C-alpha positions as CSV (number, residue, x, y, z in Angstrom):
1,M,96.2,48.0,236.4
2,A,98.8,45.9,237.9
3,R,98.4,44.0,241.6
4,A,100.4,45.6,244.2
5,P,102.9,43.9,246.0
6,F,101.8,42.3,249.2
7,E,104.3,44.0,252.1
8,L,104.7,42.0,255.4
9,A,107.3,42.8,258.1
10,G,109.0,45.0,255.3
11,V,109.6,42.8,252.8
12,R,107.7,43.5,249.6
13,V,106.3,40.2,247.6
14,A,105.3,40.9,243.8
15,P,102.3,39.3,242.3
16,G,102.7,35.8,240.8
17,S,105.5,35.0,243.2
18,R,106.3,33.8,246.9
19,S,108.8,35.2,249.5
20,Q,109.7,33.2,252.9
21,I,109.9,36.0,255.4
22,D,111.6,35.6,258.8
23,V,109.4,38.4,261.2
24,P,111.8,39.1,264.3
25,V,110.4,38.7,267.8
26,A,113.5,38.3,270.2
27,R,116.8,37.1,271.0
28,L,117.6,34.3,273.3
29,Y,119.3,34.9,276.7
30,T,122.8,34.1,274.0
31,H,121.6,37.2,272.1
32,A,120.8,34.4,269.0
33,P,117.8,35.9,267.0
34,L,114.8,34.5,267.2
35,H,112.2,34.7,264.0
36,I,108.6,33.6,263.2
37,P,109.0,32.0,259.9
38,V,106.2,33.1,257.6
39,E,106.2,32.2,253.7
40,V,104.0,34.5,251.5
41,V,102.0,33.5,248.2
42,H,100.8,36.1,246.1
43,G,98.7,35.5,243.3
44,R,98.7,37.3,239.9
45,Q,94.7,38.3,240.7
46,A,93.1,39.9,243.3
47,G,91.2,38.1,246.0
48,P,91.2,36.8,249.4
49,V,94.0,36.9,251.9
50,M,94.0,33.4,254.1
51,L,95.9,33.1,256.9
52,V,96.7,29.5,257.6
53,C,98.8,29.0,260.8
54,G,100.3,26.5,263.2
55,G,102.1,26.1,266.8
56,I,100.3,28.9,268.6
57,H,100.3,25.9,271.1
58,G,104.2,25.4,270.9
59,D,103.9,21.6,271.3
60,E,101.1,21.3,269.2
61,I,103.1,19.9,265.8
62,N,100.6,18.5,263.3
63,G,99.8,21.8,262.2
64,V,103.6,22.7,261.2
65,E,103.8,19.4,259.2
66,I,99.9,20.6,257.1
67,V,100.9,24.3,256.3
68,R,104.2,22.5,255.6
69,R,102.6,20.1,252.5
70,L,100.1,22.9,251.3
71,L,102.8,25.3,250.7
72,R,104.7,22.6,248.4
73,S,101.1,21.5,247.0
74,R,100.9,22.2,243.6
75,Q,97.6,23.2,243.8
76,I,98.2,26.8,245.0
77,Q,100.3,27.3,242.0
78,R,97.4,29.7,240.7
79,L,96.4,31.4,243.3
80,R,93.7,33.9,243.6
81,G,94.8,36.2,246.4
82,T,97.5,35.9,248.8
83,L,97.8,32.8,251.0
84,I,100.3,33.6,254.5
85,G,101.4,30.0,255.5
86,V,102.8,30.6,259.2
87,P,103.9,26.7,260.3
88,I,105.4,28.1,264.1
89,V,103.7,31.0,265.6
90,N,104.9,30.1,269.7
91,V,108.5,29.6,268.6
92,F,109.4,30.0,271.9
93,G,107.2,26.9,273.1
94,F,108.2,24.7,269.7
95,V,111.9,25.0,271.2
96,Q,110.7,23.6,274.2
97,H,108.3,21.3,273.1
98,S,106.3,23.3,275.9
99,R,102.7,24.4,274.7
100,Y,103.8,27.7,277.0
101,L,105.9,30.6,276.3
102,P,108.7,31.4,278.8
103,D,106.5,32.8,281.0
104,R,103.5,29.8,281.7
105,R,102.0,32.3,279.5
106,D,99.4,30.6,277.4
107,L,99.7,32.5,273.8
108,N,96.2,32.3,272.7
109,R,94.7,33.8,275.4
110,C,97.1,36.6,275.3
111,F,95.3,38.3,271.9
112,P,95.2,41.2,271.1
113,G,98.0,41.7,273.0
114,S,100.1,44.6,274.1
115,E,103.6,45.9,272.8
116,S,104.3,47.1,276.9
117,G,102.9,44.0,278.4
118,S,104.0,40.7,279.1
119,L,105.9,38.3,277.0
120,G,103.0,36.7,276.0
121,S,101.0,39.8,275.2
122,R,104.1,41.3,272.8
123,V,104.5,38.1,270.8
124,A,100.5,38.6,270.5
125,A,100.7,42.3,269.6
126,L,103.4,41.2,267.0
127,F,102.1,38.2,265.3
128,R,98.5,40.3,265.0
129,E,100.1,44.2,263.8
130,Q,102.7,42.1,260.9
131,I,100.3,39.5,259.8
132,V,96.6,38.9,261.4
133,D,95.7,42.4,260.7
134,Q,96.1,41.8,256.9
135,A,94.2,38.6,256.7
136,T,90.6,38.6,255.5
137,H,90.2,34.6,256.8
138,I,92.2,32.8,258.8
139,I,92.4,28.9,259.2
140,D,94.0,28.2,263.1
141,L,95.4,24.3,263.6
142,H,95.1,23.0,266.5
143,T,95.8,19.1,268.4
144,G,94.8,17.9,271.7
145,A,96.8,19.0,274.3
146,I,99.0,17.0,276.4
147,H,98.1,13.2,276.6
148,R,94.8,14.0,274.9
149,T,93.9,13.9,271.3
150,N,91.1,14.5,269.4
151,L,89.1,13.3,266.7
152,P,89.3,15.5,263.5
153,Q,86.6,18.3,263.9
154,I,86.0,22.0,263.3
155,R,85.4,24.4,265.9
156,A,83.5,28.1,265.0
157,Q,81.2,30.5,265.6
158,L,78.4,29.6,263.5
159,I,75.5,31.6,262.1
160,P,73.4,30.6,259.5
161,G,74.5,32.1,256.2
162,S,77.5,33.5,257.2
163,E,81.1,33.0,255.7
164,T,82.6,31.3,258.9
165,E,79.4,28.6,258.6
166,R,80.3,28.2,254.7
167,M,84.2,27.7,255.2
168,A,83.5,25.3,257.8
169,N,81.4,23.1,255.7
170,A,83.9,23.4,252.7
171,F,86.9,22.1,255.3
172,G,85.4,18.4,255.1
173,A,86.0,17.1,258.8
174,P,83.4,14.8,260.1
175,V,82.5,17.1,263.2
176,I,82.3,20.3,263.5
177,L,81.4,21.9,266.9
178,N,79.7,25.4,267.4
179,A,82.1,26.7,270.0
180,D,82.1,29.7,271.9
181,L,84.7,32.5,271.6
182,R,87.5,32.4,274.3
183,E,88.5,35.7,275.3
184,G,92.2,36.5,274.1
185,S,92.2,33.9,272.0
186,L,92.7,34.5,267.9
187,R,89.7,34.1,267.4
188,H,87.9,35.7,269.7
189,Y,90.1,38.6,267.9
190,A,89.4,38.3,264.8
191,E,85.9,37.7,265.0
192,T,85.8,41.3,266.4
193,R,87.4,42.4,263.2
194,D,85.1,40.6,261.3
195,I,87.4,38.1,259.8
196,P,86.3,34.3,259.6
197,V,88.3,32.2,261.5
198,L,88.1,28.1,261.3
199,T,89.8,26.1,264.2
200,Y,91.1,22.6,263.3
201,E,91.7,20.3,266.2
202,A,93.0,17.0,265.5
203,G,95.6,14.2,266.7
204,E,97.6,14.5,270.1
205,A,100.6,17.4,270.9
206,L,104.1,16.5,270.4
207,R,103.1,13.6,267.7
208,F,103.0,13.4,264.1
209,D,99.3,12.0,263.5
210,E,99.1,11.1,259.9
211,W,95.4,10.2,260.3
212,A,95.0,13.8,261.5
213,I,97.4,15.4,259.2
214,A,96.3,14.1,255.9
215,P,92.6,15.2,256.7
216,G,93.9,19.0,257.1
217,V,96.2,19.3,254.0
218,R,93.1,18.0,252.2
219,G,90.7,20.0,254.2
220,V,92.3,23.3,253.3
221,P,91.9,23.6,249.4
222,P,88.5,23.3,249.3
223,V,88.1,26.3,251.5
224,M,90.0,28.2,249.1
225,R,87.8,27.1,246.3
226,R,84.7,28.2,248.1
227,L,86.6,31.9,248.5
228,G,87.7,31.8,245.1
229,M,91.1,31.8,245.3
230,L,91.8,28.6,243.8
231,S,89.5,26.9,240.3
232,G,88.9,24.1,239.5
233,E,86.5,21.3,240.8
234,K,87.5,18.8,244.0
235,R,88.8,15.5,242.7
236,R,88.5,13.4,245.5
237,R,85.2,12.0,246.3
238,T,83.0,14.3,248.2
239,P,82.3,13.1,251.9
240,P,79.1,12.8,253.9
241,A,78.0,16.5,254.9
242,A,80.0,17.1,258.5
243,E,77.7,17.2,261.6
244,V,77.3,20.2,263.7
245,A,77.5,19.2,267.1
246,N,74.7,20.6,269.4
247,G,77.4,20.1,272.5
248,S,79.6,18.2,274.1
249,S,80.7,17.4,277.7
250,W,83.5,15.4,279.4
251,A,83.6,12.4,281.5
252,R,86.1,12.5,284.1
253,A,87.3,9.9,286.4
254,P,84.8,9.1,289.6
255,I,88.3,7.9,291.6
256,D,92.2,8.3,291.5
257,G,93.3,5.4,289.7
258,I,94.5,3.5,286.2
259,L,92.5,4.2,283.2
260,R,91.2,0.8,281.3
261,P,88.8,2.4,277.9
262,Q,86.6,0.4,276.3
263,V,85.8,2.9,273.6
264,R,87.9,4.4,270.6
265,L,87.8,7.7,269.5
266,G,85.1,8.5,267.0
267,A,83.0,5.4,268.7
268,R,79.3,6.0,268.7
269,V,77.9,5.9,272.9
270,A,75.0,5.6,274.3
271,K,73.9,7.4,277.4
272,G,75.0,5.4,280.5
273,E,77.4,3.3,278.2
274,L,80.4,2.7,279.5
275,L,83.7,4.0,278.7
276,G,86.2,2.9,280.8
277,R,87.3,1.6,284.4
278,V,89.6,3.2,287.1
279,A,91.3,1.1,289.2
280,D,94.1,1.7,292.0
281,P,96.8,-0.7,290.8
282,F,96.0,-3.5,293.2
283,G,92.4,-3.7,291.8
284,N,90.9,-2.8,295.3
285,A,88.7,0.0,294.6
286,E,87.2,0.1,291.1
287,G,85.3,2.9,289.6
288,E,83.3,3.2,286.3
289,V,83.2,6.0,283.8
290,R,79.9,6.3,282.0
291,S,78.6,8.5,278.9
292,M,76.3,11.2,279.9
293,A,74.5,11.3,276.8
294,D,74.2,9.9,273.5
295,G,76.6,11.0,271.2
296,I,80.2,10.6,269.6
297,V,84.1,10.2,271.3
298,I,85.4,13.6,269.3
299,G,88.5,13.4,272.1
300,M,90.2,11.4,274.7
301,G,92.6,10.8,277.2
302,R,95.7,8.9,276.3
303,L,97.7,8.8,279.4
304,P,96.7,5.7,281.5
305,L,96.9,7.2,285.0
306,A,94.4,9.2,286.1
307,N,93.5,11.5,289.2
308,E,89.8,12.1,290.5
309,G,87.5,14.6,288.0
310,E,90.1,14.2,285.6
311,A,88.4,15.0,281.9
312,L,88.9,11.5,280.2
313,F,86.0,11.0,277.5
314,H,85.0,14.0,275.1
315,I,81.7,13.4,273.8
316,A,79.7,15.2,271.2
317,R,76.0,15.2,271.0
318,F,74.2,15.8,268.3
319,D,70.5,16.1,266.6
320,A,70.7,13.2,263.7
321,I,73.2,10.9,265.8
322,E,73.0,8.4,263.2
323,E,74.1,10.7,260.2
324,A,77.1,11.8,262.7
325,E,78.3,7.9,263.1
326,N,77.8,7.7,259.7
327,A,80.0,10.7,258.6
328,V,82.7,9.8,261.1
329,E,82.5,6.2,260.1
330,T,83.1,7.0,256.5
331,F,85.6,9.6,257.3
332,Q,87.6,7.0,259.3
333,S,87.3,4.4,256.5
334,S,89.2,6.8,254.2
335,L,92.4,7.2,256.8
336,E,95.1,4.4,256.8
337,P,95.9,3.5,259.2
338,P,92.4,4.7,261.8
339,P,92.2,6.6,264.4
340,D,94.4,5.2,268.2
341,P,92.9,2.1,269.5
342,L,92.5,1.2,272.7
343,Y,96.1,1.2,274.7
């Protein structure tokens, strides 16, 4: 029996074909239509339905490029199952270079949404009904917030032996965070429907960080292979197994002032180690930022100006710290250029 076409937003995609679909969202003040761009690749053979999406936060653009490269990859030409690529979910924020929607709501706190709610709630409901509910597996692409950068990492709710854990291990990021679900997020909604979700975090908002984009592009196909969507073995050398953090916390600015960091993204740090100094413009007052635990720097602020209490360095803690350090170093050595230097 021939496989049925895949239908999305009223468009039917035949087996063995692909189609770009504009899903209507709203109209601008000018009456110009606004759409969520989607590409569906529908394989000839049955298999999972994988959603790979970026730009739920409109200023997080590394995911846009990851989806573009994935869709142009030769690896997906003989796909089993269906790939739904959505480079930009929050088209409102993307156009305005903003994390948020015009009503200042965070789209990733609006799920499952409502057709009669706020703008954010309506966009979430549309995206859920037209796209998310058709997926069997999801990879959601993010970056650090504005003026913050993240070491490439996977965030997921890890249950031993679960599909989500297998997907996380296959991705090949150097660090995995066993992250709690946040109510209203895409990940929270999907997990309540037993849809496994990975959140890939890497780089900085409003920047194309090649060292963050390339690992995302090369991380998705192994997950698809693990799910039986792609055949063949990986051609690249298998990296060290990602280490799962047993917790994380932020080191914060002790005073208002100008930050002078002393460590780089991905560095191994010891409890009490100096991470940076914050001083006023004259140097009359100076405070030290020190690590609260042994761990790896997986995120840090990029803006030198700091307010007291502001989160500056994100430290992940590991039971096997040396193995985590090895995974990060091996990962970084494969990248050109390496993650951001001190500023």
